[in-house]
C-alpha positions as CSV (number, residue, x, y, z in Angstrom):
1,M,-28.0,-7.0,-12.4
2,P,-24.3,-7.9,-14.5
3,V,-21.0,-7.2,-12.6
4,K,-19.0,-4.0,-13.7
5,K,-15.5,-5.0,-15.2
6,L,-13.1,-2.9,-16.4
7,T,-10.4,-4.4,-18.5
8,D,-7.2,-3.6,-19.7
9,L,-5.2,-4.4,-23.4
10,F,-4.1,-7.7,-21.7
11,D,-7.6,-9.1,-20.2
12,R,-6.5,-8.5,-16.7
13,T,-9.5,-7.2,-14.3
14,I,-8.7,-3.6,-13.0
15,S,-10.6,-3.6,-9.7
16,Y,-8.6,-1.6,-7.1
17,L,-8.0,2.1,-6.6
18,R,-4.8,3.1,-4.6
19,V,-5.6,6.5,-3.2
20,S,-2.7,8.5,-1.6
21,L,-4.1,11.5,0.3
22,T,-0.8,13.3,1.0
23,D,2.2,13.1,0.4
24,Q,3.6,14.2,3.8
25,C,4.3,11.8,7.2
26,N,5.8,12.0,10.3
27,L,8.6,9.6,9.7
28,R,11.5,9.5,7.7
29,C,12.0,6.3,6.4
30,I,16.1,5.5,4.9
31,Y,14.2,3.7,1.6
32,C,11.4,6.4,1.3
33,T,12.3,9.6,2.5
34,P,15.6,9.9,4.1
35,A,15.4,13.5,4.0
36,P,13.1,16.4,4.3
37,L,11.7,17.0,0.9
38,S,9.2,19.7,-0.8
39,K,5.4,19.1,-0.1
40,L,2.9,19.7,-1.8
41,N,0.7,22.4,-0.5
42,Q,-3.2,22.1,0.3
43,A,-4.2,23.6,-2.6
44,E,-2.4,20.8,-4.8
45,L,-3.9,18.2,-3.2
46,L,-7.5,17.0,-4.3
47,T,-9.9,18.1,-1.6
48,Y,-12.2,15.2,-0.1
49,E,-14.9,16.2,-2.2
50,E,-12.9,16.0,-5.3
51,L,-11.8,12.5,-4.5
52,L,-14.9,11.2,-3.3
53,R,-16.3,12.3,-6.9
54,V,-13.5,10.4,-8.6
55,I,-13.7,7.6,-6.6
56,G,-17.7,7.2,-7.0
57,I,-17.0,7.3,-10.8
58,C,-14.3,4.7,-10.8
59,V,-16.6,2.4,-8.5
60,D,-19.1,3.1,-11.2
61,L,-16.9,1.6,-14.1
62,G,-16.1,-1.6,-12.0
63,I,-14.1,-0.5,-8.8
64,K,-14.5,-2.5,-6.3
65,K,-11.8,-2.2,-3.5
66,V,-10.1,1.5,-2.2
67,R,-7.1,1.4,-0.2
68,L,-6.0,4.8,1.3
69,T,-2.6,5.5,1.6
70,G,0.2,8.5,1.7
71,G,3.0,9.1,2.8
72,E,0.7,8.8,6.0
73,P,-2.7,8.8,5.6
74,L,-3.5,9.9,9.2
75,V,-1.8,13.2,9.3
76,R,-4.4,14.7,7.0
77,K,-7.0,16.8,8.4
78,D,-10.3,15.3,9.2
79,V,-9.1,11.9,7.3
80,G,-12.2,10.3,9.2
81,S,-15.1,12.2,8.1
82,F,-13.5,11.5,4.7
83,I,-13.6,7.8,4.7
84,Q,-17.3,8.1,6.2
85,G,-18.1,9.3,3.3
86,L,-16.5,6.8,1.1
87,S,-18.6,4.1,3.1
88,L,-21.6,5.8,1.8
89,I,-20.1,5.1,-1.9
90,S,-22.7,2.2,-3.4
91,G,-20.9,-0.6,-5.2
92,L,-17.6,0.3,-3.3
93,E,-17.2,-3.1,-1.5
94,D,-13.7,-2.9,0.0
95,I,-12.0,0.3,2.4
96,R,-8.3,-0.6,3.5
97,L,-6.0,2.1,5.0
98,T,-2.2,1.7,5.1
99,T,-0.3,3.3,7.6
100,N,2.5,3.4,9.8
101,G,1.2,2.9,13.1
102,V,2.3,6.5,15.1
103,Y,-1.6,7.3,14.8
104,L,-3.1,3.9,14.5
105,A,-4.4,4.0,18.4
106,E,-5.8,7.0,18.8
107,Y,-7.6,7.0,15.6
108,C,-9.0,3.0,15.7
109,D,-12.5,3.8,16.8
110,L,-13.1,6.7,14.4
111,L,-11.8,4.4,11.7
112,Y,-13.6,1.1,12.4
113,E,-16.9,2.8,13.1
114,A,-16.3,4.7,9.2
115,G,-15.9,1.2,8.1
116,V,-12.6,0.1,7.3
117,R,-11.8,-3.2,9.0
118,K,-8.7,-3.9,7.0
119,L,-5.1,-2.6,7.8
120,N,-1.5,-2.8,6.7
121,I,1.2,-1.2,9.0
122,S,4.6,-0.4,8.2
123,L,7.1,-2.2,10.3
124,D,10.7,-3.0,9.4
125,T,12.0,-4.2,12.8
126,L,10.9,-5.2,16.1
127,K,13.9,-3.1,18.3
128,P,12.7,0.1,19.4
129,E,16.8,1.7,18.5
130,R,17.0,-0.2,15.2
131,F,13.2,1.5,14.5
132,A,15.0,5.1,15.3
133,H,17.8,4.0,13.0
134,I,15.5,2.9,10.1
135,T,12.2,5.9,10.8
136,G,14.0,8.9,11.9
137,T,11.7,9.0,15.1
138,A,12.0,7.0,18.2
139,C,8.3,5.8,18.3
140,F,8.2,2.2,17.9
141,D,6.4,2.2,21.3
142,K,3.4,4.1,19.9
143,V,3.7,1.9,16.7
144,W,3.4,-1.0,18.6
145,N,0.7,0.3,20.6
146,G,-1.7,1.3,17.7
147,I,-0.8,-2.4,16.4
148,E,-2.4,-4.1,19.9
149,R,-4.8,-1.8,19.6
150,A,-6.2,-2.7,16.1
151,C,-6.0,-6.7,16.8
152,A,-8.5,-5.8,20.1
153,K,-10.4,-3.8,18.5
154,G,-11.4,-6.7,15.6
155,F,-9.5,-5.5,12.7
156,S,-8.9,-8.0,10.8
157,P,-6.5,-8.6,8.8
158,V,-4.0,-6.9,10.4
159,K,-0.9,-7.3,7.9
160,I,2.1,-5.8,9.0
161,N,4.5,-4.9,5.5
162,M,8.3,-5.5,6.3
163,V,10.7,-4.0,3.7
164,A,13.6,-6.4,4.2
165,M,17.2,-4.9,3.3
166,R,20.4,-7.1,4.1
167,G,22.7,-6.0,6.5
168,V,20.2,-3.4,8.0
169,N,17.0,-5.7,9.5
170,D,17.8,-9.2,7.6
171,D,18.6,-10.7,11.1
172,E,15.0,-10.2,11.8
173,L,13.5,-12.1,9.5
174,V,12.6,-14.9,11.7
175,D,11.7,-12.8,14.9
176,F,8.9,-11.3,12.3
177,A,7.7,-14.7,11.5
178,R,7.4,-15.7,14.9
179,L,5.2,-12.5,15.3
180,A,3.2,-14.7,12.9
181,M,2.9,-17.7,14.9
182,E,2.0,-16.3,18.1
183,R,-0.6,-13.7,16.6
184,A,-3.3,-13.3,14.5
185,V,-1.5,-11.3,11.9
186,Q,-0.1,-11.7,8.3
187,V,3.6,-10.5,8.3
188,R,4.5,-10.1,4.8
189,Y,8.0,-9.5,3.4
190,I,8.7,-6.9,0.4
191,E,11.3,-7.0,-1.4
192,F,13.3,-3.9,-1.7
193,M,12.5,-2.0,-4.8
194,P,14.7,1.0,-6.6
195,I,11.9,3.7,-6.2
196,G,12.7,7.2,-6.6
197,N,15.9,9.6,-6.4
198,A,16.2,9.4,-3.0
199,A,15.8,6.3,-1.8
200,V,19.2,4.0,-0.9
201,W,18.3,1.3,-3.0
202,G,21.2,-1.1,-3.6
203,K,22.1,-4.7,-5.1
204,E,24.2,-5.4,-2.1
205,K,20.7,-4.4,0.3
206,Y,18.3,-6.6,-1.9
207,I,17.0,-10.0,-0.6
208,P,15.0,-12.2,-3.1
209,S,12.1,-13.8,-1.4
210,S,13.6,-16.9,-2.3
211,E,16.1,-16.6,0.5
212,I,13.9,-15.3,2.9
213,M,12.0,-18.3,2.9
214,A,14.5,-20.6,3.3
215,R,15.5,-18.8,6.2
216,L,12.1,-19.3,8.0
217,Q,12.5,-22.8,7.2
218,V,13.9,-23.2,11.0
219,L,10.5,-22.6,11.9
220,G,8.7,-25.1,10.1
221,T,7.5,-25.9,6.9
222,L,5.7,-23.3,4.9
223,E,2.0,-24.2,3.7
224,P,0.4,-22.4,0.7
225,V,-2.9,-20.8,2.1
226,D,-5.5,-20.6,-1.1
227,Q,-6.2,-17.3,-2.1
228,Q,-9.7,-15.0,-2.6
229,R,-10.7,-12.9,-5.6
230,M,-9.7,-9.9,-3.5
231,D,-6.5,-10.3,-2.1
232,G,-3.6,-8.8,-3.3
233,P,0.2,-10.0,-4.9
234,A,1.2,-11.2,-1.7
235,K,1.7,-15.5,-1.6
236,V,0.4,-16.5,1.6
237,Y,2.0,-19.4,3.7
238,K,1.3,-20.7,7.2
239,I,3.3,-23.0,9.5
240,A,2.2,-25.6,11.5
241,G,0.8,-24.6,15.1
242,G,0.8,-20.3,14.0
243,K,-1.8,-18.1,14.6
244,G,-1.2,-15.9,11.6
245,S,0.4,-16.2,8.1
246,I,3.2,-14.9,6.6
247,G,3.0,-13.2,3.2
248,F,5.9,-12.7,0.4
249,I,5.8,-9.9,-1.9
250,S,8.0,-10.3,-5.0
251,P,8.0,-7.7,-7.4
252,L,11.2,-8.2,-8.7
253,S,12.0,-11.9,-8.3
254,H,8.8,-13.4,-9.3
255,K,6.6,-10.6,-11.2
256,F,3.1,-10.5,-10.8
257,C,2.2,-8.0,-13.1
258,E,0.3,-10.3,-15.2
259,K,-2.4,-10.2,-12.5
260,C,-1.8,-6.8,-11.6
261,N,-5.7,-5.3,-10.9
262,R,-4.3,-2.2,-9.8
263,L,-4.5,1.7,-10.2
264,R,-3.3,4.3,-8.4
265,L,-4.3,8.0,-7.3
266,T,-1.4,10.1,-6.4
267,S,-1.4,12.6,-3.6
268,A,-0.7,15.4,-6.8
269,G,-4.1,14.3,-8.9
270,R,-2.1,11.8,-11.1
271,L,-3.6,8.5,-12.1
272,R,-0.9,6.3,-12.6
273,S,-1.7,2.3,-14.1
274,C,1.9,1.4,-12.6
275,L,3.7,1.7,-9.5
276,L,7.3,0.9,-11.2
277,S,6.5,3.4,-14.4
278,D,6.0,7.4,-14.1
279,K,4.0,7.1,-17.1
280,E,0.6,9.2,-15.2
281,K,-2.0,11.4,-16.2
282,D,-3.0,14.7,-15.3
283,L,-6.4,14.4,-13.3
284,K,-6.4,17.3,-11.2
285,T,-6.4,19.6,-14.1
286,L,-9.0,17.9,-15.9
287,L,-10.9,18.6,-12.4
288,R,-10.8,22.0,-12.3
289,Q,-10.9,23.0,-15.4
290,G,-14.9,21.7,-15.2
291,A,-14.9,18.0,-16.6
292,S,-18.1,16.3,-16.8
293,D,-18.6,13.0,-15.3
294,E,-18.1,11.4,-18.9
295,E,-14.2,13.0,-19.4
296,I,-13.2,12.4,-16.1
297,A,-14.3,8.4,-16.7
298,E,-12.8,8.8,-20.0
299,L,-9.9,9.9,-18.9
300,V,-9.8,6.7,-16.3
301,L,-10.4,4.3,-19.2
302,Q,-7.1,6.0,-21.4
303,T,-5.2,5.5,-17.7
304,I,-6.3,1.8,-17.9
305,A,-5.8,1.5,-21.4
306,A,-2.1,2.4,-21.6
307,K,-1.2,0.3,-18.3
308,P,2.1,-1.4,-19.6
309,E,2.1,-5.4,-19.7
310,G,4.6,-5.5,-17.4
311,H,7.2,-3.3,-15.2
312,K,10.8,-3.0,-16.7
313,V,13.1,-2.5,-13.5
314,T,15.1,-5.4,-13.6
315,E,15.5,-4.8,-17.6
316,G,17.0,-1.7,-16.1
317,D,14.4,1.3,-16.1
318,S,14.1,3.0,-13.5
319,C,11.2,4.4,-11.1
320,H,12.1,8.3,-10.4
321,G,8.2,8.8,-8.8
322,R,8.2,10.2,-5.2
323,M,7.3,7.0,-3.1
324,S,5.5,9.3,-0.9
325,R,3.4,11.2,-3.8
326,I,2.5,8.0,-5.6
327,G,1.5,6.3,-2.6
328,G,2.4,2.8,-0.8
């Protein structure tokens, strides 16, 4: 049976769907939701049944990998039963989860039993007091316990995502790299991006990946790691003697748009082909007007056809969408 492939107008294969289950989050990170924002009510979110239907259609078109995001996906009620249903979709090869880690320890067993094996955990500091400043919540110990439980349970890879911000947490760049040397995790440094009106992004806080790499050389030479077909945009390296690896996600300094394989379904039920472009298609309305599977598939194909060749943030364009709704 031939492998189904979705391609856009620039011959990129689209195989990866990121699904934001909710815009709600139990943290108030300074670069995402620094102040209380209006929340979608339950009726504005796609139901689990609607999500399973849409994801099934996308898989039938050629999607192979799904990442569940938020907001914080683990705050949505009955998320475990939803993931169990997701694991039953024939042809879906890979289910991943991005979380802030606050509820990870208590959900570890459920997630593993539901078929999730790969986790991304957002963690921007290793200092409890600074964690409270960045996130607005004093729960560093809960997050760290979740990371330890996930590693002990056998999730692999466990990726720890650090948004690097000058004057905020850049004095911990080497400490995070040491974490990847001491443990079998992948630490990923993410360039600070200008997303949303509420974000505190500023050029003075931005650190390019090249500078981070240079600052990590005190630990040894960064040796490139070969990457697999389903791997994401991070450029991955190892340092001799290290148990884990180090990744760099560089959407501004080294655009990876030419290799982008992603489609996004926002918590508001809209399809988005580019994180840094506000152009979206209204899937929720189509669903609730009784659309057929064929009509839904056509909207997916239209969204992919409209996928831009690349973002234009570095050329002065801005992205006004809220990260908590788009999905991290």
